[in-house]
C-alpha positions in Angstrom: 231.6 24.1 147.1 227.9 22.5 147.6 227.6 22.8 151.1 226.8 26.3 153.2 229.3 25.5 155.8 232.2 28.3 156.4 235.5 25.9 156.8 238.9 27.3 156.6 239.0 26.6 152.9 237.0 29.6 152.7 239.2 32.1 154.8 242.4 34.3 153.9 244.5 32.5 157.1 248.0 34.2 156.6 249.3 38.2 156.5 250.7 37.0 152.8 247.3 36.1 151.7 246.1 39.6 152.6 249.2 40.8 151.2 248.4 39.5 148.1 245.2 40.8 147.8 246.1 44.2 148.6 249.0 44.0 146.1 247.3 42.4 143.2 243.7 43.7 143.7 241.9 43.5 140.1 238.2 44.2 141.4 237.5 47.2 143.9 233.8 47.2 145.2 232.1 49.9 147.6 229.0 49.7 149.4 228.0 52.4 152.2 230.8 52.4 154.6 232.1 49.0 153.4 234.7 48.5 150.9 235.8 44.8 149.0 239.1 44.2 147.5 239.4 40.9 145.1 241.8 38.9 143.3 241.4 35.9 141.0 242.3 32.6 142.8 242.6 29.5 141.0 241.2 27.5 144.0 237.6 27.3 142.0 235.8 28.9 145.6 236.2 32.3 146.9 237.9 33.0 150.1 237.5 35.7 152.7 239.4 38.0 155.1 237.8 40.8 157.0 239.7 44.4 158.3 237.7 45.9 161.1 239.9 48.3 162.6 239.3 49.9 166.2 239.4 53.0 164.4 236.7 52.6 162.3 234.5 50.6 164.6 235.0 51.9 168.1 233.5 48.6 170.3 234.5 45.2 170.2 230.7 43.8 170.4 230.2 46.0 167.1 233.1 44.4 165.2 232.1 41.0 166.0 228.2 41.5 165.3 229.6 43.2 161.7 232.2 39.9 161.1 229.6 37.7 161.8 227.1 39.5 159.4 229.9 39.4 156.7 230.6 35.8 157.4 227.6 34.9 157.1 226.4 36.5 153.7 229.8 35.2 152.2 228.6 31.8 153.5 225.1 31.9 152.1 226.2 33.4 148.7 229.8 31.4 148.2 228.2 29.3 145.4 227.3 32.2 143.6 230.8 34.2 144.1 233.3 34.4 141.4 236.8 32.6 142.0 238.3 35.3 144.3 240.1 36.2 147.5 238.1 39.1 148.8 239.4 41.4 151.9 236.5 43.4 153.1 237.5 47.0 155.1 235.2 48.6 157.3 234.8 52.6 157.1 233.9 54.9 160.1 230.2 54.7 160.7 229.5 51.2 159.7 228.2 50.3 163.1 225.5 52.7 162.7 223.9 50.5 160.4 221.4 48.0 161.3 222.1 44.0 160.5 219.4 44.5 157.6 220.7 47.3 155.9 224.2 45.9 156.3 223.0 42.4 154.4 221.5 44.6 151.3 224.6 46.3 151.0 226.8 43.1 151.0 224.0 41.4 148.7 224.7 44.5 146.2 228.5 44.3 146.6 228.4 40.6 146.0 226.3 41.1 143.0 228.1 44.0 141.4 231.8 42.2 142.2 230.4 38.8 140.2 229.3 40.9 137.3 233.1 42.6 137.1 234.6 39.2 137.4 232.4 37.9 134.4 232.6 41.6 132.8 236.5 41.7 132.7 239.0 38.8 132.7 241.7 38.6 135.1 244.4 39.2 132.6 243.1 42.9 131.9 244.9 43.5 128.5 243.1 47.2 128.6 245.9 48.4 131.0 248.7 50.6 129.5 252.3 49.8 130.7 253.3 53.1 132.5 256.7 53.2 132.0 256.4 52.7 128.3 254.2 55.5 128.4 256.4 58.1 130.5 259.1 57.3 128.2 257.8 58.2 125.2 256.9 61.6 125.9 260.5 62.7 127.3 263.3 64.2 125.2 
């Protein structure tokens, strides 16, 4: 996508989209008080979902500010991000960080995600099948 807009096509819209990312997350990237789970998609561009719970970020004004910052970061970095579905989760204390600190954390997370996505192909051949491993040790 060449524009810097934030259309519906860049968003995870349904509960099924979120569930798919949680069930099949290939990439896990941490920032300070932030975490992103991602799974490859075949759309040719990234999609974003946000989970900022009241338990971790109490005030609505803080949740809204932080969600705006994450959306803006993805909007500006969308051309550098791999073709993945991303769910960003907030952790306790995130609201204590100022906007610049959140931007720095997100920028670092997107770089690490891009690096992981290019280093490790989607069809992870390095994973051992757990049932085969468990059955070989029993007798």
